[in-house]
Each structure stands twice: as structure tokens, then as C-alpha cells.
VEXZAVO-546435 format. One record per residue (C-alpha): residue in three letters; chain; x, y negated, z. Coordinates in pm, 1 decimal, padded with zeros to 6 digits. Each point is the difference from the previous one (the first is absolute). Example, Ala and Ser with C-alpha at 12.3 -4.5 7.8 and 13.67 -1.06 7.14 Angstrom:
2
{aa = ALA; ch = A; px = 01230.0; py = 00450.0; pz = 00780.0}
{aa = SER; ch = A; px = 00137.0; py = -00344.0; pz = -00066.0}
END
This chain:
284
{aa = UNK; ch = A; px = 00981.7; py = -01058.2; pz = -00731.5}
{aa = UNK; ch = A; px = 00220.1; py = 00067.9; pz = 00300.5}
{aa = UNK; ch = A; px = -00142.1; py = -00070.7; pz = 00340.8}
{aa = UNK; ch = A; px = 00122.4; py = -00332.5; pz = 00132.5}
{aa = UNK; ch = A; px = 00014.7; py = 00038.5; pz = 00374.4}
{aa = UNK; ch = A; px = 00174.6; py = -00188.8; pz = 00276.2}
{aa = UNK; ch = A; px = 00036.6; py = 00322.4; pz = 00195.1}
{aa = UNK; ch = A; px = 00268.1; py = 00259.8; pz = -00065.8}
{aa = UNK; ch = A; px = -00193.9; py = 00322.9; pz = 00049.8}
{aa = UNK; ch = A; px = 00204.6; py = 00313.8; pz = 00060.6}
{aa = UNK; ch = A; px = -00041.4; py = 00195.7; pz = -00322.9}
{aa = UNK; ch = A; px = 00185.2; py = 00325.4; pz = 00057.4}
{aa = UNK; ch = A; px = 00020.4; py = 00276.6; pz = 00255.2}
{aa = UNK; ch = A; px = 00243.8; py = 00279.9; pz = 00066.6}
{aa = UNK; ch = A; px = -00176.5; py = 00336.9; pz = 00017.0}
{aa = UNK; ch = A; px = 00243.3; py = 00281.8; pz = 00065.4}
{aa = UNK; ch = A; px = 00278.1; py = -00174.5; pz = -00188.5}
{aa = UNK; ch = A; px = -00224.2; py = -00090.7; pz = -00291.4}
{aa = UNK; ch = A; px = -00046.1; py = -00372.1; pz = -00057.0}
{aa = UNK; ch = A; px = -00359.2; py = -00062.6; pz = -00105.4}
{aa = UNK; ch = A; px = -00078.1; py = -00325.1; pz = -00178.2}
{aa = UNK; ch = A; px = -00326.8; py = -00153.5; pz = 00117.5}
{aa = UNK; ch = A; px = 00017.4; py = -00307.4; pz = -00224.4}
{aa = UNK; ch = A; px = -00233.6; py = 00206.2; pz = -00219.0}
{aa = UNK; ch = A; px = -00294.2; py = 00133.9; pz = 00202.7}
{aa = UNK; ch = A; px = 00011.4; py = 00372.0; pz = 00074.5}
{aa = UNK; ch = A; px = -00264.3; py = 00264.9; pz = 00068.5}
{aa = UNK; ch = A; px = -00012.8; py = 00232.3; pz = 00301.4}
{aa = UNK; ch = A; px = -00209.9; py = 00315.0; pz = -00035.1}
{aa = UNK; ch = A; px = -00193.4; py = 00131.4; pz = 00300.8}
{aa = UNK; ch = A; px = 00015.5; py = 00371.1; pz = 00083.0}
{aa = UNK; ch = A; px = -00199.2; py = 00097.1; pz = 00308.0}
{aa = UNK; ch = A; px = 00099.4; py = 00325.5; pz = 00167.2}
{aa = UNK; ch = A; px = -00317.4; py = -00009.3; pz = 00206.4}
{aa = UNK; ch = A; px = -00334.7; py = 00177.6; pz = -00030.5}
{aa = UNK; ch = A; px = -00201.8; py = -00310.2; pz = 00089.5}
{aa = UNK; ch = A; px = 00136.6; py = -00312.4; pz = -00172.5}
{aa = UNK; ch = A; px = -00277.7; py = -00229.5; pz = -00117.9}
{aa = UNK; ch = A; px = 00053.4; py = 00061.0; pz = -00374.6}
{aa = UNK; ch = A; px = -00047.3; py = 00369.3; pz = -00065.9}
{aa = UNK; ch = A; px = 00212.4; py = 00017.5; pz = -00316.9}
{aa = UNK; ch = A; px = 00305.1; py = -00126.6; pz = 00189.8}
{aa = UNK; ch = A; px = 00001.5; py = 00298.9; pz = 00238.1}
{aa = UNK; ch = A; px = 00284.9; py = 00237.5; pz = -00082.2}
{aa = UNK; ch = A; px = 00066.6; py = 00199.1; pz = 00318.5}
{aa = UNK; ch = A; px = 00152.8; py = 00297.8; pz = -00184.9}
{aa = UNK; ch = A; px = 00370.7; py = -00039.6; pz = -00077.1}
{aa = UNK; ch = A; px = -00033.0; py = 00113.3; pz = -00362.7}
{aa = UNK; ch = A; px = -00288.4; py = -00241.5; pz = -00063.7}
{aa = UNK; ch = A; px = 00194.1; py = -00289.3; pz = 00154.3}
{aa = UNK; ch = A; px = 00305.8; py = 00073.0; pz = -00216.2}
{aa = UNK; ch = A; px = -00216.1; py = 00022.0; pz = -00311.4}
{aa = UNK; ch = A; px = -00165.6; py = -00333.2; pz = 00085.2}
{aa = UNK; ch = A; px = 00342.3; py = -00155.8; pz = 00063.5}
{aa = UNK; ch = A; px = 00120.0; py = 00109.3; pz = -00342.9}
{aa = UNK; ch = A; px = -00310.7; py = -00140.3; pz = -00166.6}
{aa = UNK; ch = A; px = 00033.4; py = -00334.2; pz = 00179.9}
{aa = UNK; ch = A; px = 00367.0; py = -00032.1; pz = -00097.8}
{aa = UNK; ch = A; px = -00089.1; py = 00079.7; pz = -00360.6}
{aa = UNK; ch = A; px = -00271.7; py = -00265.1; pz = 00015.3}
{aa = UNK; ch = A; px = 00255.7; py = -00260.4; pz = 00106.0}
{aa = UNK; ch = A; px = 00008.5; py = -00006.5; pz = 00379.9}
{aa = UNK; ch = A; px = 00321.0; py = -00137.2; pz = 00150.1}
{aa = UNK; ch = A; px = -00088.7; py = 00118.5; pz = 00351.8}
{aa = UNK; ch = A; px = -00203.5; py = 00284.3; pz = 00146.5}
{aa = UNK; ch = A; px = -00161.5; py = -00054.4; pz = 00341.0}
{aa = UNK; ch = A; px = -00060.9; py = 00319.0; pz = 00198.1}
{aa = UNK; ch = A; px = -00248.0; py = -00011.0; pz = 00286.7}
{aa = UNK; ch = A; px = -00069.9; py = 00287.4; pz = 00237.4}
{aa = UNK; ch = A; px = -00213.3; py = -00194.9; pz = 00249.5}
{aa = UNK; ch = A; px = -00336.2; py = -00133.7; pz = -00115.5}
{aa = UNK; ch = A; px = -00030.1; py = -00367.6; pz = 00090.7}
{aa = UNK; ch = A; px = -00351.8; py = -00052.3; pz = -00130.4}
{aa = UNK; ch = A; px = -00226.7; py = -00168.1; pz = 00258.2}
{aa = UNK; ch = A; px = -00106.5; py = 00247.8; pz = 00263.8}
{aa = UNK; ch = A; px = 00224.0; py = 00282.1; pz = -00124.1}
{aa = UNK; ch = A; px = 00087.7; py = 00270.7; pz = 00250.0}
{aa = UNK; ch = A; px = 00331.2; py = -00037.2; pz = 00181.7}
{aa = UNK; ch = A; px = 00249.7; py = 00281.5; pz = -00057.5}
{aa = UNK; ch = A; px = 00320.0; py = 00088.4; pz = 00182.4}
{aa = UNK; ch = A; px = 00344.8; py = -00103.4; pz = -00117.2}
{aa = UNK; ch = A; px = 00080.0; py = 00368.2; pz = -00046.3}
{aa = UNK; ch = A; px = -00295.5; py = 00054.2; pz = -00232.9}
{aa = UNK; ch = A; px = 00090.0; py = -00312.2; pz = -00196.6}
{aa = UNK; ch = A; px = 00360.5; py = 00120.5; pz = -00031.9}
{aa = UNK; ch = A; px = -00109.6; py = 00349.5; pz = -00102.7}
{aa = UNK; ch = A; px = -00212.3; py = -00146.9; pz = -00279.8}
{aa = UNK; ch = A; px = 00261.1; py = -00247.4; pz = -00117.8}
{aa = UNK; ch = A; px = 00347.2; py = 00154.2; pz = 00005.1}
{aa = UNK; ch = A; px = -00061.1; py = 00298.4; pz = -00231.9}
{aa = UNK; ch = A; px = -00137.1; py = -00238.2; pz = -00262.9}
{aa = UNK; ch = A; px = 00291.7; py = -00242.0; pz = 00032.5}
{aa = UNK; ch = A; px = 00244.6; py = 00286.9; pz = -00038.3}
{aa = UNK; ch = A; px = -00187.6; py = 00147.4; pz = -00296.4}
{aa = UNK; ch = A; px = -00019.5; py = -00333.2; pz = -00187.2}
{aa = UNK; ch = A; px = 00365.7; py = -00077.5; pz = 00067.6}
{aa = UNK; ch = A; px = 00088.8; py = 00340.7; pz = -00143.1}
{aa = UNK; ch = A; px = -00232.0; py = -00006.0; pz = -00301.7}
{aa = UNK; ch = A; px = 00010.2; py = -00372.7; pz = -00079.4}
{aa = UNK; ch = A; px = 00330.6; py = -00142.4; pz = 00127.5}
{aa = UNK; ch = A; px = -00064.1; py = -00327.0; pz = -00184.5}
{aa = UNK; ch = A; px = -00301.6; py = -00074.2; pz = 00222.2}
{aa = UNK; ch = A; px = 00022.9; py = -00288.4; pz = 00247.9}
{aa = UNK; ch = A; px = -00202.1; py = 00116.3; pz = 00298.4}
{aa = UNK; ch = A; px = -00178.6; py = -00213.3; pz = 00256.9}
{aa = UNK; ch = A; px = -00152.0; py = 00160.4; pz = 00309.6}
{aa = UNK; ch = A; px = -00316.6; py = -00146.4; pz = 00146.2}
{aa = UNK; ch = A; px = 00040.0; py = 00048.4; pz = 00376.1}
{aa = UNK; ch = A; px = -00004.1; py = -00209.2; pz = 00317.0}
{aa = UNK; ch = A; px = 00199.8; py = 00256.7; pz = 00199.8}
{aa = UNK; ch = A; px = 00375.8; py = -00041.3; pz = 00023.1}
{aa = UNK; ch = A; px = 00082.8; py = 00372.5; pz = 00038.3}
{aa = UNK; ch = A; px = -00210.8; py = 00086.1; pz = -00305.5}
{aa = UNK; ch = A; px = 00165.7; py = -00279.6; pz = -00198.2}
{aa = UNK; ch = A; px = 00346.3; py = 00118.0; pz = 00100.6}
{aa = UNK; ch = A; px = -00073.8; py = 00362.9; pz = -00089.1}
{aa = UNK; ch = A; px = -00129.0; py = -00109.9; pz = -00340.1}
{aa = UNK; ch = A; px = 00306.4; py = -00213.0; pz = -00075.7}
{aa = UNK; ch = A; px = 00227.1; py = 00287.5; pz = 00101.2}
{aa = UNK; ch = A; px = -00199.5; py = 00221.0; pz = -00239.8}
{aa = UNK; ch = A; px = 00065.0; py = -00244.5; pz = -00284.4}
{aa = UNK; ch = A; px = -00255.9; py = -00283.5; pz = 00022.0}
{aa = UNK; ch = A; px = 00118.5; py = -00355.3; pz = -00065.1}
{aa = UNK; ch = A; px = -00254.0; py = -00250.3; pz = 00139.3}
{aa = UNK; ch = A; px = -00210.9; py = -00024.4; pz = 00317.0}
{aa = UNK; ch = A; px = -00351.8; py = -00138.4; pz = -00040.4}
{aa = UNK; ch = A; px = -00139.6; py = -00081.9; pz = 00345.4}
{aa = UNK; ch = A; px = -00364.6; py = -00106.1; pz = 00020.5}
{aa = UNK; ch = A; px = 00050.8; py = -00115.8; pz = 00359.1}
{aa = UNK; ch = A; px = 00297.7; py = -00231.7; pz = -00046.5}
{aa = UNK; ch = A; px = 00180.7; py = 00174.9; pz = 00283.8}
{aa = UNK; ch = A; px = -00285.8; py = -00050.9; pz = 00244.3}
{aa = UNK; ch = A; px = -00094.2; py = 00367.9; pz = 00042.1}
{aa = UNK; ch = A; px = 00355.7; py = 00125.1; pz = 00058.1}
{aa = UNK; ch = A; px = 00245.8; py = -00220.6; pz = 00187.3}
{aa = UNK; ch = A; px = 00290.9; py = 00192.2; pz = -00152.9}
{aa = UNK; ch = A; px = -00093.9; py = -00064.1; pz = -00362.0}
{aa = UNK; ch = A; px = 00200.0; py = -00320.3; pz = -00059.1}
{aa = UNK; ch = A; px = 00320.4; py = 00136.3; pz = 00155.3}
{aa = UNK; ch = A; px = -00044.7; py = 00322.0; pz = -00196.9}
{aa = UNK; ch = A; px = -00035.4; py = -00190.2; pz = -00328.5}
{aa = UNK; ch = A; px = 00307.6; py = -00205.6; pz = 00084.8}
{aa = UNK; ch = A; px = 00204.8; py = 00309.6; pz = 00080.1}
{aa = UNK; ch = A; px = -00109.9; py = 00181.4; pz = -00314.8}
{aa = UNK; ch = A; px = 00053.8; py = -00314.0; pz = -00214.0}
{aa = UNK; ch = A; px = -00300.9; py = 00062.7; pz = -00222.8}
{aa = UNK; ch = A; px = -00248.7; py = -00247.3; pz = -00147.2}
{aa = UNK; ch = A; px = -00300.7; py = -00064.1; pz = 00223.5}
{aa = UNK; ch = A; px = -00352.3; py = -00092.5; pz = -00102.6}
{aa = UNK; ch = A; px = -00138.0; py = -00223.9; pz = 00274.7}
{aa = UNK; ch = A; px = -00379.1; py = 00004.0; pz = 00002.7}
{aa = UNK; ch = A; px = -00242.3; py = -00207.4; pz = 00203.4}
{aa = UNK; ch = A; px = -00254.2; py = 00187.9; pz = 00208.8}
{aa = UNK; ch = A; px = -00163.6; py = -00026.0; pz = 00339.0}
{aa = UNK; ch = A; px = -00065.2; py = 00298.2; pz = 00223.8}
{aa = UNK; ch = A; px = -00009.6; py = 00349.4; pz = -00145.8}
{aa = UNK; ch = A; px = -00188.0; py = 00163.1; pz = -00289.7}
{aa = UNK; ch = A; px = -00245.7; py = 00124.4; pz = 00262.0}
{aa = UNK; ch = A; px = -00095.8; py = -00345.2; pz = 00135.3}
{aa = UNK; ch = A; px = 00116.9; py = -00257.7; pz = -00255.5}
{aa = UNK; ch = A; px = -00349.1; py = -00072.4; pz = -00136.8}
{aa = UNK; ch = A; px = -00088.3; py = -00161.0; pz = 00334.9}
{aa = UNK; ch = A; px = 00305.1; py = -00231.0; pz = -00006.0}
{aa = UNK; ch = A; px = -00093.1; py = -00242.5; pz = -00277.4}
{aa = UNK; ch = A; px = -00042.3; py = -00323.9; pz = 00195.2}
{aa = UNK; ch = A; px = 00242.6; py = -00264.2; pz = -00136.5}
{aa = UNK; ch = A; px = 00002.4; py = -00377.5; pz = 00030.9}
{aa = UNK; ch = A; px = 00210.4; py = -00038.6; pz = -00316.5}
{aa = UNK; ch = A; px = 00086.7; py = 00333.0; pz = -00154.9}
{aa = UNK; ch = A; px = 00265.8; py = -00127.1; pz = -00239.3}
{aa = UNK; ch = A; px = 00187.6; py = -00193.2; pz = 00267.6}
{aa = UNK; ch = A; px = -00016.2; py = 00291.5; pz = 00242.3}
{aa = UNK; ch = A; px = 00132.2; py = 00248.3; pz = -00257.8}
{aa = UNK; ch = A; px = 00270.3; py = -00247.3; pz = -00106.2}
{aa = UNK; ch = A; px = 00114.6; py = -00048.2; pz = 00360.6}
{aa = UNK; ch = A; px = -00004.3; py = 00376.7; pz = 00052.8}
{aa = UNK; ch = A; px = 00230.4; py = 00046.3; pz = -00299.2}
{aa = UNK; ch = A; px = 00236.0; py = -00273.4; pz = 00121.2}
{aa = UNK; ch = A; px = 00027.6; py = 00157.5; pz = 00345.1}
{aa = UNK; ch = A; px = 00042.2; py = 00358.4; pz = -00120.5}
{aa = UNK; ch = A; px = 00246.8; py = -00092.3; pz = -00274.0}
{aa = UNK; ch = A; px = 00211.4; py = -00192.5; pz = 00252.4}
{aa = UNK; ch = A; px = 00013.8; py = 00311.2; pz = 00219.3}
{aa = UNK; ch = A; px = 00099.7; py = 00218.2; pz = -00295.3}
{aa = UNK; ch = A; px = 00269.9; py = -00242.9; pz = -00115.9}
{aa = UNK; ch = A; px = 00143.8; py = -00017.1; pz = 00352.0}
{aa = UNK; ch = A; px = 00035.0; py = 00378.2; pz = -00011.2}
{aa = UNK; ch = A; px = 00170.7; py = -00009.5; pz = -00338.8}
{aa = UNK; ch = A; px = -00278.2; py = 00126.0; pz = -00227.0}
{aa = UNK; ch = A; px = 00084.3; py = -00122.4; pz = -00350.3}
{aa = UNK; ch = A; px = -00299.2; py = 00083.5; pz = -00217.7}
{aa = UNK; ch = A; px = -00349.3; py = -00096.6; pz = 00118.0}
{aa = UNK; ch = A; px = -00316.8; py = 00001.5; pz = -00210.6}
{aa = UNK; ch = A; px = -00315.5; py = -00170.7; pz = 00127.9}
{aa = UNK; ch = A; px = -00345.6; py = 00158.6; pz = -00019.4}
{aa = UNK; ch = A; px = -00296.3; py = -00216.8; pz = 00109.7}
{aa = UNK; ch = A; px = -00191.9; py = 00316.3; pz = 00090.7}
{aa = UNK; ch = A; px = -00318.2; py = -00049.1; pz = -00197.0}
{aa = UNK; ch = A; px = -00286.8; py = 00173.2; pz = 00180.0}
{aa = UNK; ch = A; px = 00200.3; py = 00073.3; pz = 00315.3}
{aa = UNK; ch = A; px = -00171.2; py = -00180.3; pz = 00289.7}
{aa = UNK; ch = A; px = -00150.6; py = -00229.4; pz = -00261.7}
{aa = UNK; ch = A; px = -00350.4; py = -00046.4; pz = -00133.1}
{aa = UNK; ch = A; px = -00036.2; py = -00013.5; pz = -00377.9}
{aa = UNK; ch = A; px = -00030.9; py = -00378.5; pz = -00006.8}
{aa = UNK; ch = A; px = 00317.0; py = -00030.6; pz = 00210.1}
{aa = UNK; ch = A; px = 00188.7; py = 00226.1; pz = -00239.6}
{aa = UNK; ch = A; px = -00115.5; py = -00212.4; pz = -00293.0}
{aa = UNK; ch = A; px = 00105.5; py = -00317.3; pz = 00180.8}
{aa = UNK; ch = A; px = 00347.2; py = 00150.5; pz = 00052.5}
{aa = UNK; ch = A; px = 00024.8; py = 00107.5; pz = -00363.6}
{aa = UNK; ch = A; px = -00100.2; py = -00348.2; pz = -00113.8}
{aa = UNK; ch = A; px = 00282.4; py = -00153.6; pz = 00206.1}
{aa = UNK; ch = A; px = 00258.8; py = 00273.6; pz = -00047.1}
{aa = UNK; ch = A; px = 00226.9; py = -00233.5; pz = -00199.1}
{aa = UNK; ch = A; px = 00033.7; py = -00208.7; pz = 00317.4}
{aa = UNK; ch = A; px = 00223.7; py = 00271.3; pz = 00148.2}
{aa = UNK; ch = A; px = 00266.5; py = -00120.8; pz = -00246.8}
{aa = UNK; ch = A; px = 00194.1; py = -00202.1; pz = 00263.8}
{aa = UNK; ch = A; px = 00090.4; py = 00331.1; pz = 00167.0}
{aa = UNK; ch = A; px = 00197.2; py = 00085.4; pz = -00317.9}
{aa = UNK; ch = A; px = -00084.6; py = 00370.6; pz = 00022.7}
{aa = UNK; ch = A; px = -00161.7; py = 00241.1; pz = -00247.1}
{aa = UNK; ch = A; px = -00370.6; py = 00061.5; pz = 00053.2}
{aa = UNK; ch = A; px = -00177.9; py = 00331.0; pz = -00040.9}
{aa = UNK; ch = A; px = -00370.0; py = -00014.7; pz = -00085.9}
{aa = UNK; ch = A; px = -00204.2; py = 00304.6; pz = 00097.5}
{aa = UNK; ch = A; px = -00360.6; py = -00048.9; pz = -00107.6}
{aa = UNK; ch = A; px = -00047.5; py = 00321.6; pz = -00196.4}
{aa = UNK; ch = A; px = -00357.9; py = 00134.1; pz = 00014.3}
{aa = UNK; ch = A; px = -00054.5; py = -00152.0; pz = 00346.4}
{aa = UNK; ch = A; px = -00328.8; py = -00082.9; pz = 00167.8}
{aa = UNK; ch = A; px = 00060.3; py = -00370.5; pz = -00070.3}
{aa = UNK; ch = A; px = -00063.9; py = 00093.8; pz = -00363.8}
{aa = UNK; ch = A; px = -00265.1; py = 00270.2; pz = 00005.7}
{aa = UNK; ch = A; px = -00191.3; py = -00158.3; pz = 00287.8}
{aa = UNK; ch = A; px = -00038.5; py = -00324.1; pz = -00194.2}
{aa = UNK; ch = A; px = -00088.0; py = 00177.6; pz = -00324.7}
{aa = UNK; ch = A; px = -00237.7; py = 00247.7; pz = 00168.0}
{aa = UNK; ch = A; px = 00171.6; py = 00302.5; pz = -00148.1}
{aa = UNK; ch = A; px = 00253.4; py = 00252.0; pz = 00136.8}
{aa = UNK; ch = A; px = 00376.0; py = 00044.8; pz = 00025.8}
{aa = UNK; ch = A; px = -00024.9; py = 00237.5; pz = -00295.9}
{aa = UNK; ch = A; px = -00160.9; py = -00279.5; pz = -00204.9}
{aa = UNK; ch = A; px = 00236.1; py = -00278.1; pz = 00111.4}
{aa = UNK; ch = A; px = 00272.4; py = 00022.5; pz = -00264.9}
{aa = UNK; ch = A; px = -00128.2; py = -00297.9; pz = -00200.0}
{aa = UNK; ch = A; px = -00019.4; py = -00214.4; pz = 00313.1}
{aa = UNK; ch = A; px = 00347.4; py = 00115.9; pz = 00097.8}
{aa = UNK; ch = A; px = 00137.2; py = -00107.6; pz = -00337.6}
{aa = UNK; ch = A; px = -00153.6; py = -00344.9; pz = 00039.4}
{aa = UNK; ch = A; px = 00145.5; py = -00049.7; pz = 00348.1}
{aa = UNK; ch = A; px = 00340.4; py = 00135.7; pz = -00104.5}
{aa = UNK; ch = A; px = 00006.9; py = -00262.4; pz = -00274.3}
{aa = UNK; ch = A; px = -00082.3; py = -00272.6; pz = 00251.2}
{aa = UNK; ch = A; px = 00263.7; py = 00137.7; pz = 00239.5}
{aa = UNK; ch = A; px = 00266.1; py = -00037.0; pz = -00272.1}
{aa = UNK; ch = A; px = -00114.2; py = -00356.2; pz = -00062.1}
{aa = UNK; ch = A; px = 00034.6; py = -00063.7; pz = 00373.7}
{aa = UNK; ch = A; px = 00359.0; py = 00129.1; pz = 00011.5}
{aa = UNK; ch = A; px = -00015.1; py = 00374.4; pz = 00069.5}
{aa = UNK; ch = A; px = 00322.5; py = 00188.0; pz = -00074.4}
{aa = UNK; ch = A; px = -00142.9; py = 00348.8; pz = 00057.8}
{aa = UNK; ch = A; px = -00346.5; py = 00139.6; pz = -00071.0}
{aa = UNK; ch = A; px = -00080.2; py = 00301.1; pz = 00221.6}
{aa = UNK; ch = A; px = -00259.5; py = 00203.9; pz = -00189.0}
{aa = UNK; ch = A; px = -00175.4; py = 00330.4; pz = -00049.7}
{aa = UNK; ch = A; px = -00007.8; py = -00049.8; pz = -00378.5}
{aa = UNK; ch = A; px = 00352.6; py = -00058.3; pz = -00126.7}
{aa = UNK; ch = A; px = -00060.2; py = -00007.9; pz = -00375.9}
{aa = UNK; ch = A; px = -00262.9; py = -00272.6; pz = 00028.3}
{aa = UNK; ch = A; px = 00212.3; py = -00208.7; pz = 00238.4}
{aa = UNK; ch = A; px = 00303.1; py = 00023.6; pz = -00230.4}
{aa = UNK; ch = A; px = -00222.9; py = -00129.0; pz = -00280.6}
{aa = UNK; ch = A; px = -00105.0; py = -00291.5; pz = 00221.9}
{aa = UNK; ch = A; px = 00365.6; py = -00091.4; pz = 00053.2}
{aa = UNK; ch = A; px = 00078.1; py = 00019.6; pz = -00373.4}
{aa = UNK; ch = A; px = -00292.9; py = -00220.9; pz = -00094.8}
{aa = UNK; ch = A; px = 00076.2; py = -00247.4; pz = 00279.2}
{aa = UNK; ch = A; px = 00360.4; py = -00017.9; pz = -00121.8}
{aa = UNK; ch = A; px = -00114.5; py = -00064.4; pz = -00357.4}
{aa = UNK; ch = A; px = -00209.9; py = -00293.6; pz = 00114.5}
{aa = UNK; ch = A; px = 00283.9; py = -00142.6; pz = 00209.1}
{aa = UNK; ch = A; px = 00290.2; py = 00061.4; pz = -00236.9}
END
């Protein structure tokens, strides 16, 4: 049964000249080029390991690969833009060379790092700060004409856990998206994806409240990325660990699809692709 919706959600994006259809939900695989990301199995700081993981994720059905060279887990150490660039660019170049079919997203809040990555062959900028940590990010995205993932966060990874006081979290995130998207449109950015930022300056119950109401972002008519994979909102509630949170991740990914997600950002691509297939079978 086709979705009957009053809203005309944007269902494609142009990534490096490739038109990607988001009317069917897609999966984005996470590759962390850091030594300290919260899920140990996602850490691939060596170029060869990152390329191998990229190939596996593409074989498992990922449409996008998201490369992060700056750990944004709560309380993570800050690193310089130079160190972030030095971690990131060799991997971008190696994946572009070995796997030219890959659509690469770079997880950075720094405009110079984003620009260097795009020049090296990346296609999408994924900014956890929504342009708040680098005033040049929006103009850089507009100039590069690449898709932009606009996430909601307060503060920085170092202090965000102390910035969780909201009167109405859904309304505040909605208004944030309206304001930021208006700025991006004024600059001429064509492809914007929304990310509610589960776990970023949000307590677990606030993240669950956002997930429950995620379908209410529909009036913005933009694709939504859901990034809940193995997060504390899962393993904290279930009293286990990130390593044991795959089952919980699968459950929340299923709910995210029901609530309108167009992209699932995950550590475990094969399982997420299976979620999409089963969800499609139920809704076909």
C-alpha cells in the first residue's frame, strides 16, 4: 500500500552527479577513522582496514558510507583540524580509487575539512553541529553544491551532556530545522537531509520522544536520517553494552522506518538492509 501523504517529501538527492532515489529507504554504513569511537568494532583508523570495511559494507547493501575522523561521543577529546584532515583524506582517496562506485559522506563540523574531503572525492557533508561550530560551513556547502546532512545538537561533544534542558524538545528541534533550512535555501543549497541528533544534547527519554514524533517533521518535506545505531539510548535502557545493542538497534531502526526515515545510519549494514526489505514487504 503506497503511503498517502499530503506532503510532497523530497525523495532524491544529487551526489556527485548520481541521482539517488530515497523513495525506498537507504542504508548508510559508519566507518570511524578514530581510535576512540564509542563502538570498538567501528574503529578503522588504518587506511587498508577502512577500505576493506567499505567494500564489505557496499557488498552488504549500503548506499552510502559515512567517514568520521573526529570522535563525537560525549566527552571525547578535541583534536585539531589538521589531525582530523590527516586521518580522513587518505581514506577518502583510497576508497575513491578502490571503490569508485561508493557514495561517500564525511562526518565533520569543520568547513576546511569538509572542503578538502569533497576535493578528494567525497560527495556529502554530514555536520553534527548544523553549522554552529563553523560559521563558514553553510557557505562552503553552497559553493561546493553537495548534499548536506543537517543535524540538531547543542554545544560541543565535550559539553553537550549538560545542555539537555528543553521546554518542548520536538518543537525546539522543529524550529531549529526551519531556521537552518531557510538559511541553507537562501544560500542555494539544493539537497538537505534532516537528522534529529539522537543522543546529542539529549537524554534517553528525550531521544525516544523525538523518535516517537519523527513523522511530524513531514511538513518540512525533507528526507530524514535516523542515527540510533548501538547508542546509549539503547544499551543504557537495556542494561547492556554497545557491543550487545544490535537487537535494540534493529528494533529502533524498524520504528524509524515506520516514522518516515529515508536513511538509516548504522554500524551493521547487513542487518539494516534486512530491516528495510522486511519493512517494504509489510508495506507493499
